[in-house]
C-alpha positions as CSV (number, residue, x, y, z in Angstrom):
1,M,-0.1,0.1,0.1
2,P,1.5,3.4,-1.0
3,Y,1.4,6.0,1.6
4,C,2.8,9.9,1.6
5,K,5.6,10.1,4.2
6,Q,5.0,14.0,4.2
7,C,1.1,14.1,4.5
8,A,-0.1,10.5,5.3
9,N,-2.1,10.4,1.8
10,S,-2.9,6.8,0.9
11,R,-5.2,7.5,-1.9
12,L,-4.2,9.2,-4.9
13,F,-0.7,9.1,-6.6
14,G,0.9,10.2,-9.7
15,S,3.8,9.1,-11.7
16,S,6.9,11.0,-12.5
17,K,7.4,8.4,-15.3
18,V,4.5,9.9,-17.3
19,P,4.7,13.7,-18.0
20,P,1.6,15.6,-18.5
21,V,0.3,16.1,-21.7
22,A,0.1,19.9,-21.6
23,P,1.8,21.1,-18.7
24,T,0.3,24.4,-17.3
25,A,0.8,26.3,-14.2
26,N,-2.3,25.1,-12.3
27,G,-2.5,21.5,-14.2
28,S,-1.6,18.1,-13.2
29,I,2.0,17.1,-12.4
30,S,1.5,13.5,-13.8
31,G,0.0,12.2,-16.8
32,M,-1.2,9.1,-14.8
33,M,-2.9,8.9,-11.7
34,G,-4.0,6.0,-9.5
35,N,-6.7,5.9,-7.1
36,F,-6.0,3.3,-4.3
37,D,-8.7,1.6,-2.0
38,V,-8.2,1.3,1.7
39,N,-6.4,-2.2,1.3
40,G,-3.6,-0.6,-1.1
41,Q,-5.3,-2.0,-4.3
42,I,-5.8,0.1,-7.3
43,E,-9.4,1.0,-7.8
44,S,-8.6,2.9,-11.1
45,I,-6.2,4.6,-13.2
46,I,-6.8,8.0,-15.0
47,S,-4.5,8.4,-18.2
48,M,-3.7,11.5,-19.5
49,G,-0.7,10.8,-21.5
50,A,0.1,7.0,-20.5
51,D,0.2,4.7,-23.2
52,K,-1.6,1.0,-22.9
53,K,1.8,-0.6,-22.3
54,T,2.5,1.9,-19.4
55,L,-0.9,1.5,-17.9
56,I,-0.8,-2.2,-17.9
57,A,2.8,-2.2,-16.3
58,A,1.5,0.1,-13.8
59,R,-1.4,-2.0,-12.6
60,V,0.9,-5.0,-12.6
61,T,3.9,-3.2,-10.7
62,P,2.4,-0.2,-9.1
63,K,5.4,0.4,-6.8
64,E,7.5,1.1,-9.9
65,Y,5.1,3.7,-11.2
66,F,3.3,5.6,-8.6
67,D,5.8,8.0,-6.8
68,L,4.1,11.1,-6.5
69,C,1.6,12.2,-3.9
70,L,-1.2,14.1,-5.4
71,A,-2.4,15.6,-2.3
72,C,0.9,17.5,-1.4
73,Y,2.9,16.9,-4.4
74,S,6.0,15.1,-2.2
75,Q,7.9,12.4,-3.9
76,N,8.5,11.1,-0.6
77,V,6.2,8.0,-1.0
78,G,6.7,4.7,0.9
79,W,5.0,1.4,0.5
80,Q,3.7,-0.5,3.7
81,E,5.2,-3.8,2.6
82,D,8.9,-2.1,2.4
83,D,8.1,-1.1,6.2
84,E,7.2,-4.2,7.4
């Protein structure tokens, strides 16, 4: 389960590997966002720039892709299984 070490968010994360399609001052910082449930499973992935291959890879190995907290924009993301 992902969690932000800065703000404790455990729901919405982005990927620094997928840049936004059209970067703007107030736009998204990632072209792919993952919404995680309370058990740490991916509920949905929103793609605004990721290709199908990347979406499949992110679903299979989310730890390798979701490294941006979309609540506070920190990259200080941990994974619960790493801390056990």
